[in-house]
mmCIF file of the N, C-alpha and C atoms, coordinates in Angstrom:
data_MODEL
# 
_entry.id   MODEL 
# 
loop_
_atom_site.group_PDB 
_atom_site.id 
_atom_site.type_symbol 
_atom_site.label_atom_id 
_atom_site.label_alt_id 
_atom_site.label_comp_id 
_atom_site.label_asym_id 
_atom_site.label_entity_id 
_atom_site.label_seq_id 
_atom_site.pdbx_PDB_ins_code 
_atom_site.Cartn_x 
_atom_site.Cartn_y 
_atom_site.Cartn_z 
_atom_site.occupancy 
_atom_site.B_iso_or_equiv 
_atom_site.pdbx_formal_charge 
_atom_site.auth_seq_id 
_atom_site.auth_comp_id 
_atom_site.auth_asym_id 
_atom_site.auth_atom_id 
_atom_site.pdbx_PDB_model_num 
ATOM 1   N N  . UNK A 1 1  ? 0.658   -1.277  0.099   1.00 0.00 ? 1  UNK A N  1 
ATOM 2   C CA . UNK A 1 1  ? -0.189  -0.093  0.239   1.00 0.00 ? 1  UNK A CA 1 
ATOM 3   C C  . UNK A 1 1  ? 0.939   1.360   0.241   1.00 0.00 ? 1  UNK A C  1 
ATOM 4   N N  . UNK A 1 2  ? 0.541   1.614   -0.489  1.00 0.00 ? 2  UNK A N  1 
ATOM 5   C CA . UNK A 1 2  ? 1.492   3.380   -0.631  1.00 0.00 ? 2  UNK A CA 1 
ATOM 6   C C  . UNK A 1 2  ? 0.664   4.032   0.800   1.00 0.00 ? 2  UNK A C  1 
ATOM 7   N N  . UNK A 1 3  ? 1.755   4.995   1.313   1.00 0.00 ? 3  UNK A N  1 
ATOM 8   C CA . UNK A 1 3  ? 1.768   5.992   2.488   1.00 0.00 ? 3  UNK A CA 1 
ATOM 9   C C  . UNK A 1 3  ? 0.218   5.906   2.607   1.00 0.00 ? 3  UNK A C  1 
ATOM 10  N N  . UNK A 1 4  ? 0.072   6.866   2.236   1.00 0.00 ? 4  UNK A N  1 
ATOM 11  C CA . UNK A 1 4  ? -1.537  7.701   1.810   1.00 0.00 ? 4  UNK A CA 1 
ATOM 12  C C  . UNK A 1 4  ? -2.554  5.798   2.425   1.00 0.00 ? 4  UNK A C  1 
ATOM 13  N N  . UNK A 1 5  ? -2.231  5.376   1.756   1.00 0.00 ? 5  UNK A N  1 
ATOM 14  C CA . UNK A 1 5  ? -3.490  3.890   1.996   1.00 0.00 ? 5  UNK A CA 1 
ATOM 15  C C  . UNK A 1 5  ? -3.407  2.993   2.873   1.00 0.00 ? 5  UNK A C  1 
ATOM 16  N N  . UNK A 1 6  ? -2.411  3.732   4.297   1.00 0.00 ? 6  UNK A N  1 
ATOM 17  C CA . UNK A 1 6  ? -1.875  3.515   5.328   1.00 0.00 ? 6  UNK A CA 1 
ATOM 18  C C  . UNK A 1 6  ? -3.291  3.046   5.704   1.00 0.00 ? 6  UNK A C  1 
ATOM 19  N N  . UNK A 1 7  ? -3.528  2.015   6.230   1.00 0.00 ? 7  UNK A N  1 
ATOM 20  C CA . UNK A 1 7  ? -4.814  1.280   7.070   1.00 0.00 ? 7  UNK A CA 1 
ATOM 21  C C  . UNK A 1 7  ? -4.990  2.741   8.369   1.00 0.00 ? 7  UNK A C  1 
ATOM 22  N N  . UNK A 1 8  ? -5.633  3.624   8.828   1.00 0.00 ? 8  UNK A N  1 
ATOM 23  C CA . UNK A 1 8  ? -5.168  4.367   9.886   1.00 0.00 ? 8  UNK A CA 1 
ATOM 24  C C  . UNK A 1 8  ? -6.355  3.194   11.235  1.00 0.00 ? 8  UNK A C  1 
ATOM 25  N N  . UNK A 1 9  ? -5.674  3.726   12.354  1.00 0.00 ? 9  UNK A N  1 
ATOM 26  C CA . UNK A 1 9  ? -6.009  3.462   13.392  1.00 0.00 ? 9  UNK A CA 1 
ATOM 27  C C  . UNK A 1 9  ? -6.799  4.326   14.793  1.00 0.00 ? 9  UNK A C  1 
ATOM 28  N N  . UNK A 1 10 ? -7.712  4.743   15.087  1.00 0.00 ? 10 UNK A N  1 
ATOM 29  C CA . UNK A 1 10 ? -7.928  5.489   16.138  1.00 0.00 ? 10 UNK A CA 1 
ATOM 30  C C  . UNK A 1 10 ? -6.585  5.644   17.389  1.00 0.00 ? 10 UNK A C  1 
ATOM 31  N N  . UNK A 1 11 ? -6.298  6.191   18.367  1.00 0.00 ? 11 UNK A N  1 
ATOM 32  C CA . UNK A 1 11 ? -5.855  6.871   19.591  1.00 0.00 ? 11 UNK A CA 1 
ATOM 33  C C  . UNK A 1 11 ? -6.286  5.161   20.534  1.00 0.00 ? 11 UNK A C  1 
ATOM 34  N N  . UNK A 1 12 ? -7.185  5.677   20.953  1.00 0.00 ? 12 UNK A N  1 
ATOM 35  C CA . UNK A 1 12 ? -7.946  4.393   21.549  1.00 0.00 ? 12 UNK A CA 1 
ATOM 36  C C  . UNK A 1 12 ? -7.690  2.789   20.946  1.00 0.00 ? 12 UNK A C  1 
ATOM 37  N N  . UNK A 1 13 ? -7.669  2.335   19.653  1.00 0.00 ? 13 UNK A N  1 
ATOM 38  C CA . UNK A 1 13 ? -7.467  1.244   19.265  1.00 0.00 ? 13 UNK A CA 1 
ATOM 39  C C  . UNK A 1 13 ? -6.106  0.895   19.272  1.00 0.00 ? 13 UNK A C  1 
ATOM 40  N N  . UNK A 1 14 ? -5.352  1.662   19.145  1.00 0.00 ? 14 UNK A N  1 
ATOM 41  C CA . UNK A 1 14 ? -4.007  1.931   19.003  1.00 0.00 ? 14 UNK A CA 1 
ATOM 42  C C  . UNK A 1 14 ? -3.445  1.324   20.210  1.00 0.00 ? 14 UNK A C  1 
ATOM 43  N N  . UNK A 1 15 ? -3.426  1.706   21.152  1.00 0.00 ? 15 UNK A N  1 
ATOM 44  C CA . UNK A 1 15 ? -3.519  1.752   22.481  1.00 0.00 ? 15 UNK A CA 1 
ATOM 45  C C  . UNK A 1 15 ? -3.874  0.409   23.446  1.00 0.00 ? 15 UNK A C  1 
ATOM 46  N N  . UNK A 1 16 ? -4.823  -0.882  22.875  1.00 0.00 ? 16 UNK A N  1 
ATOM 47  C CA . UNK A 1 16 ? -5.652  -1.867  23.065  1.00 0.00 ? 16 UNK A CA 1 
ATOM 48  C C  . UNK A 1 16 ? -4.559  -2.721  22.087  1.00 0.00 ? 16 UNK A C  1 
ATOM 49  N N  . UNK A 1 17 ? -4.284  -2.086  21.081  1.00 0.00 ? 17 UNK A N  1 
ATOM 50  C CA . UNK A 1 17 ? -2.847  -2.982  19.621  1.00 0.00 ? 17 UNK A CA 1 
ATOM 51  C C  . UNK A 1 17 ? -1.991  -3.262  21.210  1.00 0.00 ? 17 UNK A C  1 
ATOM 52  N N  . UNK A 1 18 ? -1.440  -1.544  20.876  1.00 0.00 ? 18 UNK A N  1 
ATOM 53  C CA . UNK A 1 18 ? -0.147  -1.936  21.887  1.00 0.00 ? 18 UNK A CA 1 
ATOM 54  C C  . UNK A 1 18 ? -0.632  -2.551  23.075  1.00 0.00 ? 18 UNK A C  1 
ATOM 55  N N  . UNK A 1 19 ? -1.361  -2.866  24.721  1.00 0.00 ? 19 UNK A N  1 
ATOM 56  C CA . UNK A 1 19 ? -1.306  -3.579  25.525  1.00 0.00 ? 19 UNK A CA 1 
ATOM 57  C C  . UNK A 1 19 ? -1.103  -4.901  25.015  1.00 0.00 ? 19 UNK A C  1 
ATOM 58  N N  . UNK A 1 20 ? -1.971  -5.446  24.101  1.00 0.00 ? 20 UNK A N  1 
ATOM 59  C CA . UNK A 1 20 ? -2.234  -6.644  23.209  1.00 0.00 ? 20 UNK A CA 1 
ATOM 60  C C  . UNK A 1 20 ? -0.813  -7.006  22.920  1.00 0.00 ? 20 UNK A C  1 
ATOM 61  N N  . UNK A 1 21 ? -0.318  -6.796  22.489  1.00 0.00 ? 21 UNK A N  1 
ATOM 62  C CA . UNK A 1 21 ? 1.220   -7.019  22.075  1.00 0.00 ? 21 UNK A CA 1 
ATOM 63  C C  . UNK A 1 21 ? 2.297   -6.607  23.262  1.00 0.00 ? 21 UNK A C  1 
ATOM 64  N N  . UNK A 1 22 ? 2.493   -6.009  24.244  1.00 0.00 ? 22 UNK A N  1 
ATOM 65  C CA . UNK A 1 22 ? 3.278   -6.024  25.586  1.00 0.00 ? 22 UNK A CA 1 
ATOM 66  C C  . UNK A 1 22 ? 2.678   -7.798  26.312  1.00 0.00 ? 22 UNK A C  1 
ATOM 67  N N  . UNK A 1 23 ? 0.725   -7.685  26.461  1.00 0.00 ? 23 UNK A N  1 
ATOM 68  C CA . UNK A 1 23 ? 0.312   -9.027  26.985  1.00 0.00 ? 23 UNK A CA 1 
ATOM 69  C C  . UNK A 1 23 ? 1.132   -10.055 26.279  1.00 0.00 ? 23 UNK A C  1 
ATOM 70  N N  . UNK A 1 24 ? 0.956   -10.040 24.822  1.00 0.00 ? 24 UNK A N  1 
ATOM 71  C CA . UNK A 1 24 ? 1.964   -11.326 24.444  1.00 0.00 ? 24 UNK A CA 1 
ATOM 72  C C  . UNK A 1 24 ? 3.406   -11.821 24.332  1.00 0.00 ? 24 UNK A C  1 
ATOM 73  N N  . UNK A 1 25 ? 4.177   -10.722 24.710  1.00 0.00 ? 25 UNK A N  1 
ATOM 74  C CA . UNK A 1 25 ? 5.144   -11.034 24.264  1.00 0.00 ? 25 UNK A CA 1 
ATOM 75  C C  . UNK A 1 25 ? 5.273   -11.012 25.602  1.00 0.00 ? 25 UNK A C  1 
ATOM 76  N N  . UNK A 1 26 ? 5.092   -10.187 27.155  1.00 0.00 ? 26 UNK A N  1 
ATOM 77  C CA . UNK A 1 26 ? 5.089   -11.352 28.890  1.00 0.00 ? 26 UNK A CA 1 
ATOM 78  C C  . UNK A 1 26 ? 4.534   -12.450 28.848  1.00 0.00 ? 26 UNK A C  1 
ATOM 79  N N  . UNK A 1 27 ? 3.235   -12.701 28.091  1.00 0.00 ? 27 UNK A N  1 
ATOM 80  C CA . UNK A 1 27 ? 2.840   -14.211 28.176  1.00 0.00 ? 27 UNK A CA 1 
ATOM 81  C C  . UNK A 1 27 ? 3.914   -15.107 27.375  1.00 0.00 ? 27 UNK A C  1 
ATOM 82  N N  . UNK A 1 28 ? 4.199   -15.502 26.481  1.00 0.00 ? 28 UNK A N  1 
ATOM 83  C CA . UNK A 1 28 ? 4.565   -16.076 25.510  1.00 0.00 ? 28 UNK A CA 1 
ATOM 84  C C  . UNK A 1 28 ? 6.659   -15.866 26.032  1.00 0.00 ? 28 UNK A C  1 
ATOM 85  N N  . UNK A 1 29 ? 6.738   -14.978 25.594  1.00 0.00 ? 29 UNK A N  1 
ATOM 86  C CA . UNK A 1 29 ? 8.452   -14.908 26.008  1.00 0.00 ? 29 UNK A CA 1 
ATOM 87  C C  . UNK A 1 29 ? 9.002   -14.157 27.101  1.00 0.00 ? 29 UNK A C  1 
ATOM 88  N N  . UNK A 1 30 ? 7.945   -13.522 27.472  1.00 0.00 ? 30 UNK A N  1 
ATOM 89  C CA . UNK A 1 30 ? 8.329   -13.113 29.501  1.00 0.00 ? 30 UNK A CA 1 
ATOM 90  C C  . UNK A 1 30 ? 9.455   -12.723 29.396  1.00 0.00 ? 30 UNK A C  1 
ATOM 91  N N  . UNK A 1 31 ? 9.301   -11.392 28.532  1.00 0.00 ? 31 UNK A N  1 
ATOM 92  C CA . UNK A 1 31 ? 9.986   -10.270 27.643  1.00 0.00 ? 31 UNK A CA 1 
ATOM 93  C C  . UNK A 1 31 ? 9.119   -8.692  27.849  1.00 0.00 ? 31 UNK A C  1 
ATOM 94  N N  . UNK A 1 32 ? 9.265   -8.558  29.260  1.00 0.00 ? 32 UNK A N  1 
ATOM 95  C CA . UNK A 1 32 ? 8.913   -6.454  29.285  1.00 0.00 ? 32 UNK A CA 1 
ATOM 96  C C  . UNK A 1 32 ? 8.986   -6.089  28.104  1.00 0.00 ? 32 UNK A C  1 
ATOM 97  N N  . UNK A 1 33 ? 7.750   -5.645  27.470  1.00 0.00 ? 33 UNK A N  1 
ATOM 98  C CA . UNK A 1 33 ? 8.838   -4.256  26.165  1.00 0.00 ? 33 UNK A CA 1 
ATOM 99  C C  . UNK A 1 33 ? 7.865   -3.320  26.002  1.00 0.00 ? 33 UNK A C  1 
ATOM 100 N N  . UNK A 1 34 ? 8.888   -1.997  25.901  1.00 0.00 ? 34 UNK A N  1 
ATOM 101 C CA . UNK A 1 34 ? 8.365   -0.660  26.298  1.00 0.00 ? 34 UNK A CA 1 
ATOM 102 C C  . UNK A 1 34 ? 7.435   0.001   25.087  1.00 0.00 ? 34 UNK A C  1 
ATOM 103 N N  . UNK A 1 35 ? 7.545   1.249   25.539  1.00 0.00 ? 35 UNK A N  1 
ATOM 104 C CA . UNK A 1 35 ? 6.362   1.801   24.220  1.00 0.00 ? 35 UNK A CA 1 
ATOM 105 C C  . UNK A 1 35 ? 6.966   1.752   22.589  1.00 0.00 ? 35 UNK A C  1 
ATOM 106 N N  . UNK A 1 36 ? 7.962   2.557   22.925  1.00 0.00 ? 36 UNK A N  1 
ATOM 107 C CA . UNK A 1 36 ? 9.207   2.253   22.149  1.00 0.00 ? 36 UNK A CA 1 
ATOM 108 C C  . UNK A 1 36 ? 8.771   1.360   21.191  1.00 0.00 ? 36 UNK A C  1 
ATOM 109 N N  . UNK A 1 37 ? 9.731   -0.249  21.348  1.00 0.00 ? 37 UNK A N  1 
ATOM 110 C CA . UNK A 1 37 ? 9.461   -1.196  20.934  1.00 0.00 ? 37 UNK A CA 1 
ATOM 111 C C  . UNK A 1 37 ? 7.637   -1.915  20.671  1.00 0.00 ? 37 UNK A C  1 
ATOM 112 N N  . UNK A 1 38 ? 6.857   -1.707  21.283  1.00 0.00 ? 38 UNK A N  1 
ATOM 113 C CA . UNK A 1 38 ? 5.242   -2.039  20.955  1.00 0.00 ? 38 UNK A CA 1 
ATOM 114 C C  . UNK A 1 38 ? 5.272   -1.595  19.564  1.00 0.00 ? 38 UNK A C  1 
ATOM 115 N N  . UNK A 1 39 ? 5.683   0.277   20.125  1.00 0.00 ? 39 UNK A N  1 
ATOM 116 C CA . UNK A 1 39 ? 4.656   1.201   19.060  1.00 0.00 ? 39 UNK A CA 1 
ATOM 117 C C  . UNK A 1 39 ? 5.609   0.793   17.396  1.00 0.00 ? 39 UNK A C  1 
ATOM 118 N N  . UNK A 1 40 ? 7.034   0.494   17.234  1.00 0.00 ? 40 UNK A N  1 
ATOM 119 C CA . UNK A 1 40 ? 8.062   -0.724  15.986  1.00 0.00 ? 40 UNK A CA 1 
ATOM 120 C C  . UNK A 1 40 ? 6.894   -1.417  15.955  1.00 0.00 ? 40 UNK A C  1 
ATOM 121 N N  . UNK A 1 41 ? 6.357   -2.492  16.608  1.00 0.00 ? 41 UNK A N  1 
ATOM 122 C CA . UNK A 1 41 ? 5.907   -3.830  16.825  1.00 0.00 ? 41 UNK A CA 1 
ATOM 123 C C  . UNK A 1 41 ? 4.263   -3.237  15.821  1.00 0.00 ? 41 UNK A C  1 
ATOM 124 N N  . UNK A 1 42 ? 4.111   -2.518  15.883  1.00 0.00 ? 42 UNK A N  1 
ATOM 125 C CA . UNK A 1 42 ? 2.699   -2.424  15.183  1.00 0.00 ? 42 UNK A CA 1 
ATOM 126 C C  . UNK A 1 42 ? 2.504   -1.017  14.403  1.00 0.00 ? 42 UNK A C  1 
ATOM 127 N N  . UNK A 1 43 ? 3.049   -0.541  14.244  1.00 0.00 ? 43 UNK A N  1 
ATOM 128 C CA . UNK A 1 43 ? 3.484   -0.029  12.911  1.00 0.00 ? 43 UNK A CA 1 
ATOM 129 C C  . UNK A 1 43 ? 4.261   -0.828  11.829  1.00 0.00 ? 43 UNK A C  1 
ATOM 130 N N  . UNK A 1 44 ? 4.676   -1.668  12.105  1.00 0.00 ? 44 UNK A N  1 
ATOM 131 C CA . UNK A 1 44 ? 5.067   -2.844  10.834  1.00 0.00 ? 44 UNK A CA 1 
ATOM 132 C C  . UNK A 1 44 ? 3.867   -3.863  10.865  1.00 0.00 ? 44 UNK A C  1 
ATOM 133 N N  . UNK A 1 45 ? 3.325   -4.144  11.753  1.00 0.00 ? 45 UNK A N  1 
ATOM 134 C CA . UNK A 1 45 ? 2.014   -5.160  11.300  1.00 0.00 ? 45 UNK A CA 1 
ATOM 135 C C  . UNK A 1 45 ? 0.902   -3.941  10.262  1.00 0.00 ? 45 UNK A C  1 
ATOM 136 N N  . UNK A 1 46 ? 0.482   -2.622  10.969  1.00 0.00 ? 46 UNK A N  1 
ATOM 137 C CA . UNK A 1 46 ? -0.273  -2.188  10.098  1.00 0.00 ? 46 UNK A CA 1 
ATOM 138 C C  . UNK A 1 46 ? -0.194  -1.575  8.604   1.00 0.00 ? 46 UNK A C  1 
ATOM 139 N N  . UNK A 1 47 ? 1.929   -1.782  8.544   1.00 0.00 ? 47 UNK A N  1 
ATOM 140 C CA . UNK A 1 47 ? 2.343   -1.055  7.304   1.00 0.00 ? 47 UNK A CA 1 
ATOM 141 C C  . UNK A 1 47 ? 2.398   -2.560  6.028   1.00 0.00 ? 47 UNK A C  1 
ATOM 142 N N  . UNK A 1 48 ? 2.953   -3.542  6.946   1.00 0.00 ? 48 UNK A N  1 
ATOM 143 C CA . UNK A 1 48 ? 3.474   -4.320  6.078   1.00 0.00 ? 48 UNK A CA 1 
ATOM 144 C C  . UNK A 1 48 ? 2.710   -5.551  6.324   1.00 0.00 ? 48 UNK A C  1 
ATOM 145 N N  . UNK A 1 49 ? 1.503   -5.603  7.186   1.00 0.00 ? 49 UNK A N  1 
ATOM 146 C CA . UNK A 1 49 ? 0.799   -7.011  7.326   1.00 0.00 ? 49 UNK A CA 1 
ATOM 147 C C  . UNK A 1 49 ? -0.488  -6.580  7.310   1.00 0.00 ? 49 UNK A C  1 
ATOM 148 N N  . UNK A 1 50 ? -1.378  -6.172  7.547   1.00 0.00 ? 50 UNK A N  1 
ATOM 149 C CA . UNK A 1 50 ? -2.950  -5.894  7.667   1.00 0.00 ? 50 UNK A CA 1 
ATOM 150 C C  . UNK A 1 50 ? -3.230  -5.151  6.649   1.00 0.00 ? 50 UNK A C  1 
ATOM 151 N N  . UNK A 1 51 ? -2.860  -5.315  5.272   1.00 0.00 ? 51 UNK A N  1 
ATOM 152 C CA . UNK A 1 51 ? -3.431  -4.777  4.096   1.00 0.00 ? 51 UNK A CA 1 
ATOM 153 C C  . UNK A 1 51 ? -3.558  -6.280  3.756   1.00 0.00 ? 51 UNK A C  1 
ATOM 154 N N  . UNK A 1 52 ? -2.653  -7.066  3.667   1.00 0.00 ? 52 UNK A N  1 
ATOM 155 C CA . UNK A 1 52 ? -2.843  -7.873  3.653   1.00 0.00 ? 52 UNK A CA 1 
ATOM 156 C C  . UNK A 1 52 ? -4.107  -9.106  4.323   1.00 0.00 ? 52 UNK A C  1 
ATOM 157 N N  . UNK A 1 53 ? -4.918  -8.301  5.474   1.00 0.00 ? 53 UNK A N  1 
ATOM 158 C CA . UNK A 1 53 ? -5.664  -9.466  5.852   1.00 0.00 ? 53 UNK A CA 1 
ATOM 159 C C  . UNK A 1 53 ? -7.019  -8.087  5.512   1.00 0.00 ? 53 UNK A C  1 
ATOM 160 N N  . UNK A 1 54 ? -6.362  -7.240  5.305   1.00 0.00 ? 54 UNK A N  1 
ATOM 161 C CA . UNK A 1 54 ? -7.592  -6.067  4.932   1.00 0.00 ? 54 UNK A CA 1 
ATOM 162 C C  . UNK A 1 54 ? -8.290  -6.768  3.021   1.00 0.00 ? 54 UNK A C  1 
ATOM 163 N N  . UNK A 1 55 ? -7.269  -6.951  2.319   1.00 0.00 ? 55 UNK A N  1 
ATOM 164 C CA . UNK A 1 55 ? -7.643  -7.266  1.038   1.00 0.00 ? 55 UNK A CA 1 
ATOM 165 C C  . UNK A 1 55 ? -8.442  -8.491  0.874   1.00 0.00 ? 55 UNK A C  1 
ATOM 166 N N  . UNK A 1 56 ? -8.553  -9.563  2.109   1.00 0.00 ? 56 UNK A N  1 
ATOM 167 C CA . UNK A 1 56 ? -8.621  -10.507 2.028   1.00 0.00 ? 56 UNK A CA 1 
ATOM 168 C C  . UNK A 1 56 ? -10.042 -10.376 1.888   1.00 0.00 ? 56 UNK A C  1 
ATOM 169 N N  . UNK A 1 57 ? -10.203 -9.980  3.166   1.00 0.00 ? 57 UNK A N  1 
ATOM 170 C CA . UNK A 1 57 ? -11.800 -8.973  4.047   1.00 0.00 ? 57 UNK A CA 1 
ATOM 171 C C  . UNK A 1 57 ? -12.292 -8.608  2.876   1.00 0.00 ? 57 UNK A C  1 
ATOM 172 N N  . UNK A 1 58 ? -11.806 -7.681  1.971   1.00 0.00 ? 58 UNK A N  1 
ATOM 173 C CA . UNK A 1 58 ? -13.023 -7.579  0.569   1.00 0.00 ? 58 UNK A CA 1 
ATOM 174 C C  . UNK A 1 58 ? -12.709 -8.656  0.133   1.00 0.00 ? 58 UNK A C  1 
ATOM 175 N N  . UNK A 1 59 ? -11.929 -9.523  -0.435  1.00 0.00 ? 59 UNK A N  1 
ATOM 176 C CA . UNK A 1 59 ? -12.447 -10.918 -1.317  1.00 0.00 ? 59 UNK A CA 1 
ATOM 177 C C  . UNK A 1 59 ? -13.815 -11.248 0.099   1.00 0.00 ? 59 UNK A C  1 
ATOM 178 N N  . UNK A 1 60 ? -13.306 -11.833 0.720   1.00 0.00 ? 60 UNK A N  1 
ATOM 179 C CA . UNK A 1 60 ? -14.757 -12.430 0.767   1.00 0.00 ? 60 UNK A CA 1 
ATOM 180 C C  . UNK A 1 60 ? -16.129 -11.691 0.873   1.00 0.00 ? 60 UNK A C  1 
ATOM 181 N N  . UNK A 1 61 ? -15.967 -10.614 0.851   1.00 0.00 ? 61 UNK A N  1 
ATOM 182 C CA . UNK A 1 61 ? -16.989 -10.014 1.178   1.00 0.00 ? 61 UNK A CA 1 
ATOM 183 C C  . UNK A 1 61 ? -16.849 -9.808  -0.206  1.00 0.00 ? 61 UNK A C  1 
ATOM 184 N N  . UNK A 1 62 ? -16.205 -10.037 -1.327  1.00 0.00 ? 62 UNK A N  1 
ATOM 185 C CA . UNK A 1 62 ? -17.183 -10.109 -2.756  1.00 0.00 ? 62 UNK A CA 1 
ATOM 186 C C  . UNK A 1 62 ? -17.353 -11.246 -3.384  1.00 0.00 ? 62 UNK A C  1 
ATOM 187 N N  . UNK A 1 63 ? -17.009 -11.716 -2.566  1.00 0.00 ? 63 UNK A N  1 
ATOM 188 C CA . UNK A 1 63 ? -17.195 -13.567 -2.906  1.00 0.00 ? 63 UNK A CA 1 
ATOM 189 C C  . UNK A 1 63 ? -18.217 -13.999 -2.269  1.00 0.00 ? 63 UNK A C  1 
ATOM 190 N N  . UNK A 1 64 ? -19.107 -13.331 -0.826  1.00 0.00 ? 64 UNK A N  1 
ATOM 191 C CA . UNK A 1 64 ? -20.104 -13.872 -0.202  1.00 0.00 ? 64 UNK A CA 1 
ATOM 192 C C  . UNK A 1 64 ? -20.748 -13.100 -0.926  1.00 0.00 ? 64 UNK A C  1 
ATOM 193 N N  . UNK A 1 65 ? -21.033 -11.923 -1.748  1.00 0.00 ? 65 UNK A N  1 
ATOM 194 C CA . UNK A 1 65 ? -21.559 -10.997 -2.052  1.00 0.00 ? 65 UNK A CA 1 
ATOM 195 C C  . UNK A 1 65 ? -22.351 -11.472 -3.780  1.00 0.00 ? 65 UNK A C  1 
ATOM 196 N N  . UNK A 1 66 ? -21.371 -11.926 -4.352  1.00 0.00 ? 66 UNK A N  1 
ATOM 197 C CA . UNK A 1 66 ? -21.024 -12.998 -5.467  1.00 0.00 ? 66 UNK A CA 1 
ATOM 198 C C  . UNK A 1 66 ? -22.048 -14.011 -5.455  1.00 0.00 ? 66 UNK A C  1 
ATOM 199 N N  . UNK A 1 67 ? -21.838 -14.229 -3.849  1.00 0.00 ? 67 UNK A N  1 
ATOM 200 C CA . UNK A 1 67 ? -23.331 -15.465 -3.757  1.00 0.00 ? 67 UNK A CA 1 
ATOM 201 C C  . UNK A 1 67 ? -24.125 -15.334 -3.893  1.00 0.00 ? 67 UNK A C  1 
ATOM 202 N N  . UNK A 1 68 ? -24.857 -14.522 -2.019  1.00 0.00 ? 68 UNK A N  1 
ATOM 203 C CA . UNK A 1 68 ? -26.025 -13.523 -2.564  1.00 0.00 ? 68 UNK A CA 1 
ATOM 204 C C  . UNK A 1 68 ? -26.657 -13.201 -3.366  1.00 0.00 ? 68 UNK A C  1 
ATOM 205 N N  . UNK A 1 69 ? -26.199 -12.966 -4.593  1.00 0.00 ? 69 UNK A N  1 
ATOM 206 C CA . UNK A 1 69 ? -26.775 -11.669 -5.814  1.00 0.00 ? 69 UNK A CA 1 
ATOM 207 C C  . UNK A 1 69 ? -26.969 -13.764 -6.351  1.00 0.00 ? 69 UNK A C  1 
ATOM 208 N N  . UNK A 1 70 ? -26.199 -14.608 -6.435  1.00 0.00 ? 70 UNK A N  1 
ATOM 209 C CA . UNK A 1 70 ? -26.430 -15.811 -7.479  1.00 0.00 ? 70 UNK A CA 1 
ATOM 210 C C  . UNK A 1 70 ? -28.476 -16.659 -6.509  1.00 0.00 ? 70 UNK A C  1 
ATOM 211 N N  . UNK A 1 71 ? -27.900 -16.471 -5.495  1.00 0.00 ? 71 UNK A N  1 
ATOM 212 C CA . UNK A 1 71 ? -28.987 -16.938 -4.527  1.00 0.00 ? 71 UNK A CA 1 
ATOM 213 C C  . UNK A 1 71 ? -31.247 -15.593 -5.265  1.00 0.00 ? 71 UNK A C  1 
ATOM 214 N N  . UNK A 1 72 ? -30.415 -14.419 -4.633  1.00 0.00 ? 72 UNK A N  1 
ATOM 215 C CA . UNK A 1 72 ? -31.578 -13.752 -5.244  1.00 0.00 ? 72 UNK A CA 1 
ATOM 216 C C  . UNK A 1 72 ? -32.238 -13.876 -6.488  1.00 0.00 ? 72 UNK A C  1 
ATOM 217 N N  . UNK A 1 73 ? -31.607 -14.214 -7.606  1.00 0.00 ? 73 UNK A N  1 
ATOM 218 C CA . UNK A 1 73 ? -31.277 -14.884 -9.035  1.00 0.00 ? 73 UNK A CA 1 
ATOM 219 C C  . UNK A 1 73 ? -32.272 -15.630 -9.280  1.00 0.00 ? 73 UNK A C  1 
ATOM 220 N N  . UNK A 1 74 ? -32.513 -16.698 -7.927  1.00 0.00 ? 74 UNK A N  1 
ATOM 221 C CA . UNK A 1 74 ? -32.893 -17.506 -8.458  1.00 0.00 ? 74 UNK A CA 1 
ATOM 222 C C  . UNK A 1 74 ? -34.389 -17.726 -7.950  1.00 0.00 ? 74 UNK A C  1 
ATOM 223 N N  . UNK A 1 75 ? -34.699 -17.273 -7.428  1.00 0.00 ? 75 UNK A N  1 
ATOM 224 C CA . UNK A 1 75 ? -36.358 -16.254 -6.726  1.00 0.00 ? 75 UNK A CA 1 
ATOM 225 C C  . UNK A 1 75 ? -37.308 -15.834 -7.791  1.00 0.00 ? 75 UNK A C  1 
ATOM 226 N N  . UNK A 1 76 ? -36.445 -15.735 -9.758  1.00 0.00 ? 76 UNK A N  1 
ATOM 227 C CA . UNK A 1 76 ? -37.624 -15.203 -10.264 1.00 0.00 ? 76 UNK A CA 1 
ATOM 228 C C  . UNK A 1 76 ? -38.165 -16.467 -10.967 1.00 0.00 ? 76 UNK A C  1 
ATOM 229 N N  . UNK A 1 77 ? -39.588 -15.450 -11.234 1.00 0.00 ? 77 UNK A N  1 
ATOM 230 C CA . UNK A 1 77 ? -40.175 -16.908 -11.183 1.00 0.00 ? 77 UNK A CA 1 
ATOM 231 C C  . UNK A 1 77 ? -40.107 -16.140 -13.983 1.00 0.00 ? 77 UNK A C  1 
ATOM 232 N N  . UNK A 1 78 ? -40.232 -17.368 -14.052 1.00 0.00 ? 78 UNK A N  1 
ATOM 233 C CA . UNK A 1 78 ? -40.786 -17.448 -15.548 1.00 0.00 ? 78 UNK A CA 1 
ATOM 234 C C  . UNK A 1 78 ? -42.330 -17.277 -16.061 1.00 0.00 ? 78 UNK A C  1 
# 
């Protein structure tokens, strides 16, 4: 994604995500993460990984809508 297309996250959601990252590292790796390290990991996820999940969601929505339209067409009367 281009820089202007980066997925936007509210401050509240970003804080929740940062907390989840910190909790994960503490629980799984017994490492305490600082705010800077957590922010860098979150930025990486948002910029590099999230677009793939977003695109998959768009494709899944497209597929669902296409299937739904086929269902609607099946009720036509001839």
